[in-house]
N, C-alpha and C positions, 0 to 999 in steps of 0.2 A: 504494500500500500504506500502511496506517495503522500507525504505530509510536507507542509511548508512551515518554516519558522524563521525568525530573525537570527542573524549570525551572532556569534559570540567570539571573543578573541581566540579561544582554543580551537576554533574551526580553521584557522589560517593554514596550517600545514595541509589539511585535506583539500582545502579550496585551491591552493597552489597546485596540488597534484591534479585536480580536476582540470584546471586551466592548461597545465602542461599536456595532459592526455588529449584534451580537445584540440588544442593548437597543433600538436604533432600529427593528429589525424586529419586536420582540415586546412592547414595553412602551409601546404607544400611550397608555396610561393615565397615564404618568409626566409630570407637569407640567414644562415646559421649564426652569424655575428649579431644580427638584429634580434634573433630569438634569445640569445644569451643576454643581450643588453636589456631586453624587456623583462626578463624573469624577475630581477630584484624589484622592479617597479610594481609588478603584479603582487609580489610578496608583501610589499608595503601597503598596497591598496586593499588586499583581502584582509589584512590584519587590522585595518583602521576604518574601513568603510562600513556603512550600514547596509547590509546585503540581505536578500531573501534567499534562504538555503532550502533546496529541495532534498528531502530525505526519502530513501527507499530502504525498507527493512532496517531502519535505525541508523543508516549510514548516509553521509552527504554524497549526492550524486550530481548536483548542479547548483548554480547560484545566479542571481541577477542583482545588479546594482542600478539604481536610478538617481537622477538629479532632476527634481521637479518633474517635467513631462518628458524626459529623455532617458532612454535605456542606455546606460553607460557600459554595461557588461552583461553578457548572457552566455554561460558556458555549461554544457552538459557533458559528463563523462561519456565517451563513445560507447562504453559497454551498457549504458542506460538509455541511449538515444532510441527514438522510435516508440516510446511508451507514453507520449503526451506530456512529458515533464516540461519541455520548453514552452509548449502551448499554455500549460497551467501557470507557469511563471509570467508569461506575457499577459495573461488575463488579469494579473495583479496590477498591471501598469495602468496609469491614468489614461483617459481618452480626452482629447487626442494625445498621441505620444509620437516621439521620433526616435530614430536609431540611425547610427552610422555603421555601415557594414563594408568590410573589405570587398571590393568589386571582384577580386579573384576567388573569393570564397563562395562558389556556386551553390553549395548546400545551404548556407545561411541566407543567401539572397532568395533562393526558392522558398525557404521556410518563412521568411518575413512576407513575401508576396502571397503565399498561401494563407497567411493570417490577415490579409487585407492591407498590408503596407504598400505604398506606392513610392516610386523614386521621385524625389522633388529636386534633386541636384546631384552634383558630382564634384569631388575635389581630386586633383591629380596626385596629391600627397596626403599621407596620413597626418594625424594631429601632431606628430613629432617631426614632421618634415621628411619622412622616409618615402621612398618611391612606391607606395602601395595605395593606389587610388581607392577612395571611399565613395560609396553611394550613400546619399542622405535620403532616408526614407521616412514616411509619415503615415500614420493610421488615424483616420478620422474617428 
């Protein structure tokens, strides 16, 4: 059974592992040096941000972070994908809401489109200035 709860500081290690597993399975476009550089930023983020954690059989399997009406992060462990966890997390988001998605992450782009998000813009670089184009998406 899937349950949602607010994150606590002791979740940090498990959430970093979820991020690593999800990124390693879906971000083949990410240069190894960039992957290494981002890792400590994610560790800081999951240790301090107010996140919604998805639990399956008592263990964390995904998380989502939001700032006002924007989804900042949404990662599901690949072993738990396809069970409706991502959809359940997105349904917790305010409407309307926005999300920025790596254009090269076809699975994520299809996921958000399936949930009713539409592309409203595009940036050639990610938020850190790296060469990973972002699609800006919005759900009414």
